[in-house]
C-alpha positions as CSV (number, residue, x, y, z in Angstrom):
1,M,41.2,67.3,-42.4
2,T,44.1,69.7,-41.9
3,V,47.4,67.7,-41.1
4,L,50.4,69.3,-39.3
5,H,53.9,67.8,-40.2
6,L,55.9,68.8,-37.4
7,A,59.5,69.4,-37.7
8,D,60.8,66.1,-36.1
9,E,59.7,63.6,-33.3
10,G,61.0,65.9,-30.6
11,E,58.6,68.7,-31.8
12,A,55.9,66.2,-31.7
13,A,56.7,65.2,-28.2
14,D,57.2,68.7,-26.9
15,L,54.0,69.7,-28.2
16,A,52.2,66.8,-26.5
17,A,53.7,67.5,-23.2
18,F,52.7,71.2,-23.3
19,L,49.1,70.2,-24.1
20,S,49.2,67.4,-21.3
21,R,50.3,70.0,-18.9
22,L,47.4,72.4,-19.9
23,L,45.0,69.5,-19.5
24,H,46.5,69.0,-16.0
25,Y,45.0,72.1,-15.0
26,D,42.0,72.2,-17.1
27,R,40.4,69.1,-18.5
28,S,38.2,71.0,-21.1
29,A,41.1,73.3,-22.1
30,A,41.1,74.9,-25.6
31,V,43.8,76.0,-27.5
32,R,44.4,78.7,-30.2
33,L,46.3,77.8,-33.3
34,Q,48.0,80.3,-35.5
35,A,50.3,79.3,-38.3
36,A,51.8,80.5,-41.4
37,G,54.7,78.8,-43.2
38,T,56.5,76.5,-40.8
39,A,56.0,78.3,-37.9
40,L,53.1,77.1,-35.5
41,A,52.0,79.0,-32.2
42,V,49.9,77.4,-29.6
43,F,48.0,79.7,-27.2
44,G,46.6,78.2,-23.8
45,R,45.4,79.8,-20.6
46,P,46.0,77.5,-17.5
47,P,43.4,79.0,-15.0
48,S,45.3,78.6,-12.0
49,F,47.9,81.1,-13.1
50,E,45.8,83.6,-15.1
51,V,48.4,83.9,-17.9
52,L,48.7,83.1,-21.4
53,A,51.0,80.4,-22.2
54,V,52.7,80.2,-25.9
55,R,54.3,77.4,-27.3
56,A,56.2,77.7,-30.3
57,V,56.2,74.6,-32.8
58,R,58.3,74.0,-35.7
59,L,56.6,72.7,-38.9
60,A,58.6,70.6,-41.7
61,K,56.3,71.9,-44.2
62,P,52.9,73.8,-44.6
63,Y,49.8,72.0,-44.0
64,E,48.0,69.7,-46.3
65,H,44.4,69.1,-47.2
66,G,42.6,72.4,-47.7
67,L,45.0,75.1,-46.0
68,D,48.3,76.3,-47.8
69,A,48.9,79.8,-46.4
70,T,47.7,80.3,-42.9
71,L,45.8,78.5,-39.8
72,D,43.9,80.4,-37.2
73,A,41.6,78.0,-35.4
74,T,40.5,77.4,-31.6
75,V,40.3,73.8,-31.0
76,S,40.1,71.2,-28.1
77,A,43.3,70.7,-26.2
78,G,42.6,67.0,-25.2
79,E,41.4,66.4,-29.1
80,L,44.6,68.0,-30.5
81,L,46.6,65.9,-28.1
82,E,45.1,62.8,-29.1
83,S,45.9,63.3,-32.7
84,V,49.7,64.0,-32.1
85,D,51.6,60.9,-33.6
86,E,55.0,61.3,-32.3
87,R,56.7,58.6,-34.6
88,A,55.2,60.2,-37.7
89,A,55.7,63.7,-36.3
90,T,52.3,64.7,-37.4
91,A,49.3,66.0,-35.9
92,R,45.4,66.6,-37.2
93,V,43.8,69.9,-36.5
94,P,40.5,69.0,-34.7
95,G,37.2,70.7,-35.8
96,A,36.8,74.3,-34.3
97,V,35.2,75.0,-31.2
98,T,33.6,78.3,-29.6
99,G,36.5,79.8,-28.1
100,P,36.6,81.2,-24.7
101,P,37.0,84.8,-24.1
102,W,40.8,84.8,-23.7
103,A,41.4,83.3,-27.5
104,G,40.0,86.7,-28.9
105,V,42.6,88.6,-27.4
106,L,46.0,87.9,-27.9
107,P,49.5,89.7,-27.0
108,P,50.4,92.1,-29.8
109,R,52.7,90.6,-32.3
110,G,55.4,93.3,-32.7
111,G,56.5,96.3,-30.5
112,W,58.2,94.2,-27.9
113,R,61.3,95.5,-26.0
114,A,63.9,93.8,-23.5
115,E,63.3,94.5,-20.0
116,T,66.2,94.5,-17.3
117,G,66.3,93.0,-13.8
118,L,65.2,89.4,-14.2
119,P,67.4,87.1,-12.0
120,A,69.1,84.3,-13.3
121,P,67.3,80.9,-13.8
122,D,68.3,79.4,-10.6
123,A,67.2,82.3,-8.7
124,L,63.9,82.4,-10.2
125,R,63.3,78.5,-9.4
126,A,64.5,79.2,-6.1
127,L,61.8,82.2,-5.8
128,V,59.1,79.7,-7.0
129,A,60.1,77.2,-4.3
130,A,60.3,79.6,-1.6
131,A,56.6,80.9,-2.4
132,V,55.3,77.2,-2.7
133,A,56.9,76.6,0.9
134,E,55.5,79.6,2.3
135,F,52.0,78.9,1.0
136,R,52.1,75.5,2.5
137,A,53.1,76.8,5.6
138,R,50.7,79.4,6.0
139,T,48.0,77.1,5.1
140,A,49.1,74.3,7.4
141,E,49.0,76.9,10.4
142,L,45.2,77.7,9.8
143,A,42.7,76.3,12.2
144,A,40.2,73.8,10.6
145,E,37.3,76.4,10.7
146,D,39.2,79.1,8.8
147,R,40.6,76.9,6.2
148,T,38.0,77.9,3.6
149,R,38.5,78.4,0.1
150,A,38.2,82.1,0.3
151,E,41.1,82.4,2.9
152,L,43.3,80.0,0.8
153,D,42.5,82.1,-2.5
154,R,43.5,85.4,-0.3
155,I,47.0,83.6,0.7
156,G,47.5,82.5,-2.6
157,R,46.8,86.1,-4.2
158,E,49.2,87.7,-1.7
159,I,52.1,85.4,-2.4
160,W,51.7,85.0,-6.0
161,S,51.0,88.6,-6.8
162,R,54.2,89.6,-5.7
163,T,56.8,91.1,-8.1
164,V,60.1,89.7,-9.1
165,G,62.3,92.5,-7.9
166,G,61.6,95.8,-9.8
167,T,60.4,94.0,-13.1
168,G,56.7,94.4,-12.5
169,L,56.6,90.6,-13.3
170,P,54.3,88.7,-10.8
171,V,55.7,85.4,-9.1
172,R,52.7,83.6,-10.4
173,A,54.1,84.1,-14.1
174,V,57.5,82.4,-13.2
175,H,55.5,79.5,-11.3
176,A,53.4,79.0,-14.7
177,A,56.6,79.0,-16.7
178,Q,58.1,76.4,-14.6
179,S,54.9,74.3,-14.1
180,L,54.4,74.1,-17.9
181,G,57.9,73.0,-18.6
182,F,59.1,76.3,-19.8
183,L,61.8,77.2,-17.1
184,R,64.3,74.2,-17.4
185,P,68.1,74.1,-16.0
186,S,70.7,75.2,-18.5
187,A,71.8,72.3,-20.9
188,A,75.5,73.2,-20.1
189,P,75.9,74.8,-16.5
190,G,79.0,76.1,-16.0
191,S,79.6,77.0,-19.7
192,G,79.7,80.8,-19.7
193,E,76.6,82.8,-20.8
194,D,73.5,80.8,-20.2
195,T,71.9,80.5,-23.7
196,D,68.7,78.8,-22.1
197,A,68.2,82.1,-19.8
198,P,64.8,83.5,-19.7
199,R,64.3,87.1,-20.9
200,L,61.7,89.7,-20.1
201,F,59.9,91.9,-22.7
202,S,57.1,94.5,-22.6
203,S,54.8,95.8,-25.1
204,G,52.1,98.3,-24.0
205,A,50.4,97.0,-21.3
206,W,51.7,93.3,-21.6
207,L,55.0,91.5,-20.2
208,R,56.1,88.4,-21.5
209,L,58.8,86.1,-20.1
210,R,60.3,84.2,-23.0
211,T,62.3,81.0,-22.8
212,P,63.7,78.7,-25.3
213,F,61.0,76.4,-24.5
214,G,57.8,78.5,-24.4
215,S,56.6,81.9,-23.3
216,V,54.1,83.3,-20.6
217,A,52.3,86.7,-21.4
218,L,50.0,88.7,-19.0
219,R,49.0,92.4,-18.8
220,R,50.7,94.5,-16.4
221,A,48.9,95.1,-12.9
222,G,46.6,98.1,-13.1
223,A,46.5,98.4,-16.9
224,G,43.2,99.7,-17.7
225,G,40.8,99.5,-20.8
226,L,42.3,97.2,-23.5
227,G,45.8,98.7,-23.2
228,G,48.2,97.1,-26.1
229,L,45.8,94.1,-26.4
230,S,45.5,92.7,-29.8
231,V,42.1,91.4,-30.7
232,R,41.9,89.1,-33.7
């Protein structure tokens, strides 16, 4: 069985936390693992947000027991979580599963360019808080006979599909980043430039919100065909 040696206990804990959050939204979640050398990328798709979540994990050394160059597998998130040993900073790669459709279509690896107009982290968190409050207020005002799943979904789509300023990034992507633990307060508030500030990138039909703790990626609204998709 392939064993991953993570860089340290902190990397193991962060990987476990990411998997736990994915499983909170989908108890049968799968993740796609791609690695080469000492870098591992873990892709997941929390269904509530309709984005791809990407957690980068540092490895202490390449894998053992059968793979010494690259790793590319889709596995059960729950089984991977159960295999994480935080003290030993290791994880065993479970057996491959039949991947969901999204696992075969990932964002491009290169060609990303920086986009401007993304608000500061505090403003992004405030934006998500205001959207959550609006959703709760509007749904609370519904009469009992009108509080159907279709109506709740309609209100949710209207709120979460709004874009962040002129960036084209939907608010749901920021909500996903916060819910998955990617959008955290700065480690050193008031120290000048915020090194933990998220950044926005684009590549073809894709947008990616990147933070030091992980990224969320999604296709631009209205993108037709496969656009800039990378099928692997």
